[in-house]
N, C-alpha and C positions, 0 to 999 in steps of 0.2 A: 175419529176422535184422537186428539193429540194428548199424550200423557204429559202431565206436568210434574216436575220434581220439587221436592221441598226446597224452598228458598228461591225458586224461579218465579218469574211473572206469568208463566204459562203461555208465552208467545211463540214457542217453538224453538227450533235450533238456530244458533248463531253466536257471535262473539259480542261481548259487552264492549263498551267504549274503553274501559280500563284495560281489558285484555288486548285490544288492538294497540293501544298506546304503549303497553309493555313490550309487545312484539316489535313495534317500530323502534323502540329504544334499544332493544337487543340487536336488531339489524344495524342500526346506526353505529353502535359500538364495534360490531364486527367489521363493518366497512371501514371505519376509521383505523382499526388495527391493520387491516389489509393495506390501506393506503400508506401507513407508516412503514410497514415492511417493504413495500415497493420503493419508497423514498430512500430507505436505508440501503437497499440493494444498489441503487443508483450511486450513492455516495461511495460505497465499497468498490464499485467498478472503477471509479475515478482514482481511488487510492491504489488499487491493484495495478492500474495502468502506469501510474507514477512510479511505483516500486519496480515494475518490470523495466521501464526505461532507465531508471537510476541504476539498476543492476547492469544494464548494457553499457552505461557510461563508465562504471567501475571496470568492467572487463576490457573496454576499449582503452582506458588509461593504462592498465597493466600491459596489454598487448603492445601499445605504443612505446612504453618504456623498454620493453624487451626488444622490440624491433629496431629502435634507434641505437641500442647498444651503448647508451650513455651511462657512465658509472657515477650516479648521483651521490654526493656526500650525505651522511646521515642528517636528518632535519625534517622540517615540516614545509610542505609546498601546498599552495592553494591556487584555485583557478575556477573557471566556469566552463560549462560545456552545454551544447544544445543537442537534444535528441528528441525526435518525434514532435518538433515544433514546441518543445518545452525547454526552459532554461533550468540548469541545475548548478549548484555550487559543490565543489569537491575539495577534499583535503587528503593529501597523501603524507603519511609519516614513514620516512625511511629510517630503518634501524639496522645496526650491525648484528651479525649472528655469530655463533661460535666458530664457524668456518669463515675465514677472512675473504673467501672468494664469492660469498653470497651476501645479499642484503635482503631484509624483509620489508615489504611494502604493504602498509595497512591503508587501504583506500576507503574513505567514507564519502558518500554522496548525500547531499541535503537538498531540501526544497530551496528555491532561490531566495526566499525571504531571509535566510540566515542559517546558522548551524544549530538551530533548535529542533528541527524535525528531520531526523535521520531516516533516509529512505532505503539505503543499501550500504553494505559493508563487505569488503573483499580483502583477503590477505593472500599475498603471493610472494614469490621469491625471485630475485633478480640475480643472474650470474654475471661475474666480472667478464667483460668482453675480452676475447683473446687478442693479444698484441701480435700484429703481423710479423711473421718470421720467427715467432716464439711458440713452441708447441703447447 
């Protein structure tokens, strides 16, 4: 003999249609949240890759300026660079310092669409190249 509880139809154990639908709705919401998190992670990975490559562009520009030994006058310089099959726009602001033998280089690297999305920024110092025969 199966016991019947008040409010039940006396059919035995099991879930009602409403309980099953509520459970399915909860599972659907949980799966949609998991899918959204996975999609967001994919977007973040692309942004991190762009920022890493942009940082390398900035470091390369500063290293090039130091290696060339060119004494750039203060001002703003712009250009483009390619790193990891991605194009970047860069801007270098050269400024004088308190010591006339040094200049500050502020390098900003942007997404190629323009200077609205800053990906990396680097500040470095350039020393005036030595004149041959002059200590």
